[in-house]
N, C-alpha and C positions, 0 to 999 in steps of 0.2 A: 322503376320510377322512383324508388329509393336511392339507387345508385345515382342517378342524375342529381337528386338533392345534395347529397353528400359531394358530388364534383363541384356543384355550384358553390357550397361552404367553402371549398378549398380553393376556389378560384376568388372568391370575395376575399377571404383572408389574405390571400397572395397580394391582390390589389390594394388592400390597405396598409399591409406592411410596407409594400413598395411606396406608395404615397407618402407615408410616414417618413421613409428614408431619405424622401427627396427634401424633407423639411430638415433643417440642421441649425444649431445656433450661429453659426459663422454666416449662413445664408440669411437670418434674421436680422443679425447686427448689421450686416452688410446693406441690407434694404432700408433699416433704420436711420443708420448713417446718410445714405443717400436723401431721404426725407429730411433729416436735419440740415443737411447741406442747401436744401431749398429755401432755408431761412424763412421770411414772413410769409411764404405761400404755403405755409404748412396747414393752413385752413381750407385748403383744396384736397388734402390728403385724407380725407375722413375713410373712405372705402379702403384704402389700403393699409390704414392703421388698424381698422377693425379686423382686417384680414390677418395681419402680423400678429395681433392680441389673441385671435382665437388659435393659430399656429403654434404660438409659444405657449397656449395653456395646453395644447393638444401632446406637446411632448416634454410637459413640465418644466419649461425654462421661465422661471419666475422674473429674472431680470428683464427679458425680453418683453415680456406681459407688462410689468410696470413701467418701462420705457414706452411701450406702446400707447399705454392709458395716461401718462404724463404729456406726451405730445398730442393726444386726443383733446385733452383738457386745454393744453395751449391754444389750438385752433378754436376750441368753443370759447374760450376765453376773448379771442381777438375777435368774434362776432357777437360778443355779449350773450353767449347762449348759456345763461346760468343754471338753469333748469335741467339742461342735458348733463352739465358737470356735476352736478349733485345726484341726479340718476345713476350716472357712471360710477360715483363714489359709493353711492349705497349698494351697488351691486358687486362691488369688490371688497367691502369693508372686512368681511371675515379673514379673507385671505390678506389682508393688510396687518389684521390684528395678530396672527399668528408670528409675526417677526417682532423680536426685542431690539435689533439693530438695523442701521439704515447705512451700510457702508458706501453705498452709491448715490445716496441723498434723493432717491427717487420716491420713497414713501413720504418724506418730509416735502417734497415739492406736490405730492399729489393732495396731501392735506391743507397744504398751503392755497392751492388753488380752489379746493372746495370750500375753504373759508371764505376765500374772496367772494365766491359765488353766493354763500349764504349771506353775507354782508350787504352785497348789492340787493338782494331779496329782502332785506330788513329782518333777516332771522339771526338776530345779534348774539344770543346765546350759543346756537349751534355754531356760529362763525368763530366765537372765543373758543369754544371746545375744541373744534378742529385746529386752530392756530396753536393751542398749547400742545396739541399731540405732534403738530409738525416741528415745534421748537424742541420738544422731547427727543423726536427722532434725529432732528438735526445735530443735536448734542453728541449722539452716539457715532457720528461719522469720522474715520480716522484721519483722513486726508484733511490738513489745517486748511488749505485754500477752499478746498470744496465745503467745508464746515463754514468758514467765514461769509463765502458767498451765500449759501443757504440762508443763513441767520441773519445777513442783511436785509435780505427779502423778506423774511419773516418779520423782523423788527418794523419794517415799513408797513406791513400790513396790518400791525397791531394799532397803527395810528386811525386806520379806516375804522376799527371798532370803536374808538373812543371818539371819532367825528360823529358817528351815527348817534351818539348819546344824546339825549334831550338837553337843551339849554346850554350844553356847551360850557360847563362851569369851570373855574380857575384849576382845579385839580385835575380835570380832563385835559385841558389846554396844558398843563404841565405834564401830563403823562404823553401827550401827543409830541412835544417837544422832545422829551426824554428817549423816546422810542425812535425819533428820527434822527437823532445824534448817534443813539447806539447803533442803527443801521449804517449811517454814514461811517461811522468808525469800523465796522465790521468789514464794510467794503473796501477800505483804506488799507485794512490789514492783510488784504489778499496780495501775497508776494508775486505771483505769476511767473514762477522759475520756468515752465515749460511753454510759457506763451498761450496756454489754453484760455486765458481769460482776458486776453487781448481787447476784446470787444464786450465782453461781460462786465468786466471791472467798471470802465468808464461809463457804461450804460447805467449801472447801480448807482453810481456817484452822481451822475447828471440827473438821474430821476430823483434821487434823494434832494439835490438841490432845489428842483421843481416844487417838490412837497413843501420844503422849506419856506420857498418863495410864497406859495398858497397860504401855509400857516400865518405869515406876516401880512398877506393881503387881507386876509379875514380881520385883522387888527388896524386896518388902515388909519383909523381915527387916532389909536395910540401914538403918541410922539416916538419918532426914530423907527418905526415899524415899516413904513414905505421905502427908507432908505436900504433897510435889510432885505425886504423882499426883492428890491431891484438888483442888490448885490447878487443873491443866490440864483435869480433868474438868468441874469447875464452871465454867470459862470456855466450854467448849464446850457445857454444858447450857445455859448463858444465850444463845448464839447460836442453838442448835436451836430454842429457845423463843421466839425474837424474832417476833413476827408480821408484822414488815416484810419477812422472807425467806420464800421458797419453797424449801427445802433437801431433799435427798435423805431419804426415809422409811427407806431402806434403812439409812443411815448414822446416822440417828438412832436406829434400833432397836439398832446397835452399841452407841452411846452409852450408852443405857439399861441395857444388860447390865453395860457395864462400872462403872456407877454402883451396880449390885447387887454387883458384885465388890469395889467400894472400900467399900461398908458392910459386908460379909462381913467383909473384913481388920480393920475397925474394930470388929468384933463387935455392929454394931447390926443383928441379924437381921431385926427387923420391917421398916425401912428396905428392906433389902436384898432381902425379900421382895416389897415394894411396888414397886420399880424393874423386878423381873424380871417381875412381872405386867403393868405396862405394857408391857415388852417385847412380851410375848405378845400382848397386845392389837392392838399396832400390826402384829405379825408376820402376823395373821389377815387384815389389808388387803392386806399387800406380802409375799408368801410367801417364804420364806428358811428351808429346813431347818436350816441351820447356825446361824442365830441362834436359832431355835426349840429345838434341841438344849442351846446355852447357857443358855438361861432355864429348861429343865428342869434343868439341873445345879445352878444357884444356888438355884432352889425346894427341890430335894430336900435339899441342905446347909443352909440356912436354918430348914427345917421339923424336921431333924434335931437342930439345935443348940436348937431351942425344944421339944423332947421330943414333937413330934407325928409319931410314928413311922409311923403309916398315910399320912399325906400325903406324908411323906418316901419311903416305899416306893412309892407310885403315882408319883410324880415320877422316881425312879431308875429304875423299870423303863422309863417312857417315854423316858427320856435313854439308857439302855442300847440299847434297840431302835433308837432314831432313830439312835445313833451307829453301830450294827453296819450299818445299811442304807446310811448315807452312805458309811462305810468300804467297803463291798462295791462301791458304785456308783463311788466314786474308784478303786478298784483297776481295776475293768473298763476304765474310762475311759483309765486310765493306761496299761494293756496295750494298749488299740487304738491309743493315741496313739504309744506307743513302737515297736509295730509298723509304724505308718505312717512315722515316722521312720527306722527301719531299711530299711523299703521305698525312701524316697526316697534314702538313702544308697547303696543298693545299686544303684538305677536310676542315680543319678549316676555312681557306680563304673563301670557297664557302659556308660553314653553315653560317659564319657571313654576307656574302652578301645576302644569302637567307633570314636571320633574318633581315637584313635592308630592304629589298624588301617587307617582310612580315608586318614589322612596317610601311612602307611608305604606303602599300597598306591599312592597317588598319586605318590608320591616314587618307587617302583619303576617305575610306568608312565613317569614322565618320564625315568629313566634309561634305561630300554629303548627309548623313543623317540629319546633322544639318540644311544644306541648304533647304532640302526637308520640313523639320518639320518647319522651318521660313516661307518657301513659302506656306506651307499649311496653316498655321496661317495667314498669310497675305493674302492669297486666301479667307480663312474663314471670315476673317473681311470685305474683299472686297463684298464677297457675301451678308454678313449681311447688309452691307452697300446699296448694291444694291437691296437687299428685301426692306429696309425700305424706300428706294426712291420709289420703286414700290407701296408700300403701301400708300405713300404719293401721286405718282402720280394718284392712283386709287380714293383716298378720294377727291383729287382736280378735278378730272373728274365728279365724283358723284355730287359734288357741283354746278359744271358747269351744268351737265345735269338737276339738280333741278332748277336752276335759268332759263335756257332755257325754261324749262316747264312752270314755272310761268308765264314768258313774252308771251309765246303762249297763255295761258289761258286769259291773259289780252287782248291780240290781238283780240282772237275770241269774248270775251265780247264786245268790241268795235264795231267789225264789225256787231254782232247781234243789237246793239243800233242803228247803222246808217240803217240797214235795217228796223228795226221798224219805225225809222223817216220818212224814204222814203215811207214806206207804208202809213203812216198817212198823208205825204205831198200829195200823190197820190190819197189817198180818198177824201182829202179836195178839190182838184183840179177837181174831178169828181163831188164831190157835187156842 
């Protein structure tokens, strides 16, 4: 029976080694490249990416692992799965923190995406913390084009943090404008010598123009703001409709909704409705509930302004229902994510306390051990001293015994002399 058991172990080990040998860095890279080439269908590749993530971890290939995670987060981001992004980030946090540099820009990408997810859930402090980590890692990237690309994205995401702050005070608006311009400048600094950023660079620039357009639309009542908003939005519109680029349909969807908003402010309601309908058609191909909700809002307002109350009522009801659903989903996700953050903080505190107790215990044990050693040394010294005293006492006792014996011998000799003397005396007396 034992022979069969060992045979089974040998076979199992052989199969395991064979299966690992089938997984290689080149194979993982090739599969990830294939997924990257699917473009915006990356959202449908979750199973494949989870498998590649597991295989990369199995053979200790961290670059493949982080690339798989980054692609997974991109897919989740496109589907507004913010909770999934944060859960994934929490699972790999320790592995991320082992690295001091980010040559490939993957760690900064992961932290940037988790920051965006935190921001959508209203967890602003967590969002800002991760965004700072993203910028810290981006600054360690050696390749200048890659560094500028990552920093351009990160600076743009800083504007989301400031937009989420209450009251949107002047200093917050100044911060938003500052980071938008920093983002635009970083994207424009991409030299693109090898052609890798043929689409990425214009995509960043176009989306920055959209965000600048939104910035000025939010101040539409301020003189000159509407003209600035139109300038930036038209520039982004030209880039997104340039046939030589293959840009993000999700970002283009956002741009179309902002064009609808622009013409709403200009009171050109027919044009506003036209852009909102274009956004809805695109959203049917690349689902994004937040974009769809915004289109419903502009359609409801446009039809109301044109006096078409039934259509306005229809789109307003769709807008209200979808908004409530999204808010409920965000609230639930935020609660779950906040609970996880609290659990992590509690675990970290417990681990810290446990570590302190362990250190205290170890120090106490060391102190006790030192005390025992010293006591043992002292006891050994005392014992040695005691033994020496015993030797001395025995020696002294021996000397005393010898002296006593000598005295006894002398006494016996004396007694014998007296007896002899007495005998002689007696003898003389008799005579």
